[in-house]
C-alpha positions in Angstrom: -155.8 43.2 2.7 -154.7 46.7 1.5 -153.3 49.1 4.0 -153.3 52.8 3.7 -149.7 53.2 5.1 -146.8 51.3 6.6 -147.9 52.0 10.2 -151.2 50.1 9.6 -149.3 47.2 8.1 -146.9 47.0 11.0 -149.7 47.1 13.6 -151.7 44.4 11.7 -148.7 42.1 11.5 -147.9 42.2 15.2 -144.3 41.4 14.5 -142.3 43.7 12.1 -139.5 41.1 11.7 -141.9 38.3 10.7 -143.6 40.8 8.3 -140.3 41.7 6.6 -139.1 38.0 6.4 -142.4 37.1 4.6 -142.3 40.0 2.2 -143.4 39.2 -1.3 -141.3 41.9 -2.9 -138.7 39.4 -4.0 -134.9 39.6 -4.4 -133.1 42.9 -4.7 -132.5 43.7 -8.3 -129.5 45.8 -9.2 -130.9 48.3 -11.7 -130.0 48.4 -15.4 -126.5 47.1 -15.1 -126.1 43.5 -16.4 -125.4 40.8 -13.7 -122.2 39.8 -15.5 -120.3 41.0 -18.6 -118.1 38.0 -18.8 -118.3 35.7 -15.8 -118.1 36.1 -12.0 -114.7 34.5 -11.7 -112.9 36.8 -14.2 -114.6 39.9 -13.0 -113.6 39.2 -9.4 -110.0 38.6 -10.4 -110.0 41.8 -12.5 -110.4 44.2 -9.5 -107.8 42.2 -7.5 -105.2 41.6 -10.2 -105.6 44.1 -13.0 -108.3 46.7 -13.4 -112.1 46.8 -13.5 -114.7 49.4 -14.5 -117.7 49.5 -12.2 -120.8 51.3 -13.4 -122.3 53.1 -10.4 -124.6 55.3 -12.4 -127.9 53.7 -11.5 -128.1 52.3 -8.0 -128.1 55.5 -5.8 -130.0 58.7 -5.4 -128.3 62.0 -6.3 -129.8 64.6 -4.0 -128.5 68.1 -4.8 -128.6 70.6 -1.9 -128.0 74.2 -2.9 -128.4 77.6 -1.1 -127.0 79.7 1.7 -128.0 77.3 4.5 -126.9 74.1 2.7 -124.0 73.4 5.1 -126.0 74.5 8.1 -128.7 71.9 7.2 -126.4 69.1 6.5 -124.1 69.6 9.5 -127.1 69.7 11.7 -128.2 66.3 10.5 -124.8 64.7 10.4 -123.1 62.7 13.2 -119.6 63.8 12.4 -117.8 67.1 12.2 -117.9 69.5 9.2 -114.9 71.5 10.6 -112.5 70.9 7.8 -115.1 70.2 5.1 -114.5 72.4 2.0 -115.0 72.6 -1.7 -113.6 69.6 -3.7 -113.8 67.3 -0.6 -116.1 64.3 0.1 -117.1 62.8 3.4 -119.2 60.0 4.9 -122.7 61.2 5.9 -124.8 59.3 8.4 -127.7 61.2 9.9 -129.8 59.9 12.8 -133.4 60.1 13.9 -134.6 62.3 16.8 -133.9 59.4 19.2 -130.4 59.0 17.9 -131.0 55.9 15.7 -129.0 55.8 12.5 -131.2 56.2 9.4 -128.6 55.4 6.7 -125.4 56.6 5.2 -123.9 57.8 2.0 -121.3 60.2 0.6 -121.5 64.0 0.5 -119.6 65.7 -2.3 -118.8 69.4 -1.8 -119.1 70.6 -5.4 -118.9 74.4 -5.0 -119.9 77.3 -2.7 -123.4 76.4 -1.3 -123.6 73.5 -3.6 -123.4 69.9 -2.4 -124.7 66.5 -3.5 -125.6 63.5 -1.4 -125.1 60.1 -3.1 -126.8 57.2 -1.3 -130.0 55.3 -0.7 -133.5 56.8 -0.5 -134.1 56.8 3.3 -131.2 59.2 3.9 -132.0 61.4 0.9 -135.7 61.5 2.0 -134.6 62.6 5.5 -132.5 65.4 4.2 -135.2 66.6 1.9 -137.8 66.5 4.7 -135.7 68.8 6.8 -134.9 71.0 3.9 -138.6 71.6 3.3 -139.8 71.8 6.9 -136.9 73.2 8.8 -137.0 76.8 7.6 -133.6 76.5 5.8 -132.7 78.7 2.9 -132.0 75.8 0.5 -133.3 74.2 -2.6 -133.2 70.4 -3.2 -133.1 68.6 -6.6 -134.0 64.9 -6.1 -132.5 62.7 -8.9 -133.9 59.3 -8.0 -132.1 56.0 -8.6 -132.9 54.0 -11.7 -135.9 51.6 -11.5 -135.0 48.0 -10.7 -137.5 46.8 -13.3 -137.6 49.2 -16.3 -140.3 47.1 -18.0 -138.8 47.8 -21.4 -138.8 51.5 -21.0 -135.5 53.5 -21.6 -133.5 54.5 -18.5 -131.6 57.8 -18.7 -129.7 59.2 -15.7 -128.6 62.9 -15.6 -125.1 61.9 -14.6 -122.8 59.0 -15.0 -120.5 57.6 -12.2 -117.8 55.1 -13.0 -115.4 53.5 -10.6 -111.9 52.4 -11.8 -110.4 49.9 -9.4 -107.4 47.6 -9.2 -103.6 47.4 -9.2 -103.6 48.9 -12.8 -106.0 51.7 -12.1 -103.3 54.3 -12.1 -102.0 53.2 -15.5 -105.6 53.5 -16.9 -106.0 57.0 -15.4 -102.6 58.1 -16.9 -103.6 56.8 -20.3 -107.0 58.5 -20.2 -105.4 61.7 -19.0 -102.8 61.9 -21.6 -99.9 60.5 -19.6 -100.1 62.4 -16.3 -101.5 61.4 -13.0 -103.2 64.1 -10.9 -102.3 64.3 -7.2 -105.7 63.8 -5.5 -105.7 62.8 -1.8 -108.0 60.4 -0.2 -111.7 61.6 -0.3 -110.7 64.7 -2.2 -111.8 65.6 -5.7 -109.9 66.9 -8.8 -110.0 66.8 -12.6 -108.7 64.7 -15.4 -109.3 65.1 -19.2 -110.9 62.2 -21.1 -111.4 62.6 -24.8 -111.0 66.3 -24.6 -113.6 66.6 -21.8 -112.9 67.8 -18.3 -114.1 65.1 -15.8 -114.3 65.3 -12.1 -112.7 62.5 -10.1 -112.4 61.4 -6.5 -110.0 59.0 -4.8 -112.2 56.9 -2.5 -109.9 54.2 -1.1 -106.6 55.0 0.7 -104.7 51.8 0.0 -105.9 50.0 -3.1 -106.2 52.3 -6.1 -109.9 53.2 -6.5 -111.0 56.2 -8.6 -114.5 57.5 -9.2 -115.2 59.7 -12.3 -118.4 61.3 -13.3 -120.2 64.0 -15.0 -122.5 64.8 -17.9 -120.2 63.8 -20.8 -121.3 60.7 -22.6 -118.3 60.9 -25.0 -116.0 60.7 -22.1 -117.7 57.6 -20.7 -117.3 55.7 -24.0 -113.6 56.6 -24.0 -113.0 54.8 -20.7 -114.4 51.4 -21.9 -111.4 50.3 -24.0 -109.0 50.6 -21.2 -110.6 48.5 -18.4 -112.7 45.4 -18.0 -116.4 46.1 -17.4 -118.0 44.3 -14.4 -121.2 44.4 -12.4 -121.0 46.8 -9.5 -121.2 44.7 -6.4 -123.1 46.7 -3.8 -122.1 46.3 -0.2 -123.8 48.4 2.4 -121.6 48.8 5.5 -123.6 48.9 8.7 -122.9 51.6 11.2 -122.3 49.6 14.4 -120.9 52.3 16.6 -123.2 52.9 19.6 -125.4 55.9 19.1 -126.9 58.1 21.8 -127.9 61.7 22.0 -125.6 63.9 24.1 -128.5 66.1 25.2 -132.2 65.8 25.5 -134.1 67.0 22.4 -137.3 69.0 22.5 -140.0 68.2 20.0 -139.0 69.2 16.5 -135.2 69.4 17.1 -132.5 66.9 16.2 -130.0 65.6 18.8 -126.4 66.2 18.1 -124.6 62.8 18.3 -121.0 63.3 18.8 -119.9 59.7 18.3 -118.6 59.4 14.7 -120.1 56.8 12.4 -117.6 54.7 10.5 -114.9 57.4 10.3 -114.9 61.1 9.9 -113.8 61.8 6.3 
């Protein structure tokens, strides 16, 4: 039987859990990137013992939020503080529903004045875009959707690339790419390196083990990274936000409760 919307399907099933467990959608398919480039064993050892190159260009939405009220909108939806958030910083972003239930999470990158990008899964990006279009905010959104899981033979082209360089030898790779120098970029901050004569934005995303993410619009730069590190499939792990969530005040219709308890960690 065909249903007009999800609500009809849920009501007809009588049990949402049973409905989801019997879904005929099939296994989650990581888009575009090959399951393995060499073999699982070698690729797991690479990030632990040497260096690996993860291709993160395809599995997440890029939602650009620009305009005078960009910070106002995003801070209203967020569950953590924006007090020290500024240009060239990144932070975890986990909005909640009107009842205080976590919708999802992702990363916000502060690219420039009134210019931010959310990188994450569709539900959170959709929630941001919904409020941007209905909340009276002076913002514009640009929704760059994730790549299709099944391209069906059609070419897949993303606007941006995003590579993660990880492992004990990650710093050596960055130094070689950057002409011998290592930029001083603190945890969850952004800076720049030069790859093949192109300026590339980078972020440090792990405080202990060396993990760097580089991205931009420069295909020449992406090709230059490949000789220095071992390609591998990007293994996706979605961390669940298990901190208890509750609104700190009642919320009238159409408003969003401010949940003061931080999700995961304020970054």
